[in-house]
N, C-alpha and C positions, 0 to 999 in steps of 0.2 A: 396344617399352616393357618395362621390366624391374620385376619384382614381387618383392619381398623376403618371404621366409617371414613366416610371423606367430607360428610355434611351431617349436621343434625341440628334441630330446633323444636321449641314446642309452640303451639299456638291455641291462643284463648278466644272464644266468642265473645257476644254481647258486646259491650263499651270498649273492649279491648281488642276488637276483630281487627283492627289496623295496627297493631302493635308487634315490633317484632322482638323476638327472645333468642336470637341466634347467638349471642355470646354469652348465654347463661350456662352456668355449671352444671345444671340441673335440667333434665328433661321431665316436666310434671305433666301427670296424665290423671285425667278425672273424668268419670262419666256423669252426666248430669242432665236435665232437661234444657234443650237448646235455647239460646237467645239470652239468658240470663247472666252470661259472664262466668259461668262456673265449669263449663267444659274445657278440658285440656286436652290437647292430642299432641303426642311427640310424633316427628317425623325425622327418619334416619336414611342416609343414602351410601350406597357400597358401591365401588369400581370394581366391576368382575373381568376388564380387559386382562386380556393375556392368559388366563387360568384355563386350564385342561376341563375336562368333563367334570362337572361337579358329582360325587356319589354320596357326600353327606355335608348337610350345612347347618349349623347351630348358633342362632343367636345368643350372646352372652351380653346380660346387662347386669350392672351392678346396683342397687338400690334399697330402698324402704319407702314405707309409708310415713309420712311427715308427721312431727309430733303433735301437731295442734289437730289433727284430724283423724288421729288412730282409730281403726276398727279392727275387730278380730282378723278379718281378711279381705282382700280386694282383688277381685279377678282383672286382668288387664290381658287384652286379645292384641295379637300382630295382625294388620290387614294390608293386604295389597295398595298399591297407590297407583292411579291412573297415568301418572306422568313423573319424570325424574327431573323435569325442566326447573324446578324449584332452586333457590338459592338461600344459603343459610342466612344470610345477611338481610334478606327480603321477603321472606315468607310470612304472610300474617294469615289468621284465619280468613281474612276477605279474599285472598288470592291462593289459598292452599290447594293443591290438587286433590280431587275427590278420591275417596278410599272406597275398598271393597265392603261388600254388606256382610259378610261372613267372615268371621276369623279364620285366619290361616293356622292359627295354635293359641292356646292360651295358657296363663301363668297366673298362679295363685301367690301374690305378695302379702307376707303377714308381718307385722311387728314393726317397731322403729329402730331396730338395728340394720344395719346394710350387710346384704347378703347379696350372692350372684345367683340370678336367676336366668334359666335357658329356655330356649323355644326351639324346636326343629323347623326349619324352614326349608329342608331338602326339596320336597317337592315343588315349592313355589320357585325356588331359585333354579331349578332343573328345567322347569318351564321358562323361565325368562331367559336362561341361556338358549334353550331350542329355539327360541323367537329372535336370537341375535341380540339381545339386550346387552350393553355392557355397562348402563350404570343402571341400578335399581334402587328403589324406594320402600321402604316399610313404614307403615304406621303404627303405632301404639295408642289404643283407646280403651277407656274403662268399657267392661261389658255390660254393667248394670249400673243405674243410678246409685251415687254413694256420696256421702259427706267426705268420706276419705280422698286425700290427694297421695298420688304415688310419685317418688321422685327417684329417678334413674340418673347416675351420672353421664354427662354428657362429654364429648371430645375435649372440650375445655377443662375437664375434671383432670387430664392425664390419662396413665395407664389403665385406670378403671373404666374407662368410656366404652360405648358400645363397639362389640367387635365380633365377627363371624368365625366360628371354628371351623374351617373346611378341610375335606378330603376329596382331592381330584384323582381321576383316572390316571395312570402313568403310562407314557407310551411306549 
């Protein structure tokens, strides 16, 4: 089954730390030195209510490097998020929930032509489901500092927004 996200947005640090980008058609991600206004982190939320036990979960993203900042490749990590109480129209860098320190998985984005990228999140979502979490959030962050910006489609972009490809145990 395919599960679309229920909320998504990106946040930016520095002088943009109180700006909300929840209505953007893109989720921008960039690793940089904190505080300078260059770091961008994307937050994605999914509702797992009513699902059977998850046996497989793959996050699917559609995106590319932006033309202005293309590098040969950029590594993006998916990170756990401490809380799913954020809202798409209110999240900013100043109020964003904390993220885990180690990536749950990584993907290498290359080129300025949009492609589909996938990350296996099975273990994380099984853990969240075992903890009775019905709403889960994932953050996308640059793994290393780079001049490149990666742009993934958000839910506002339509059918190519973030989704989870799930398999669940049958009763």
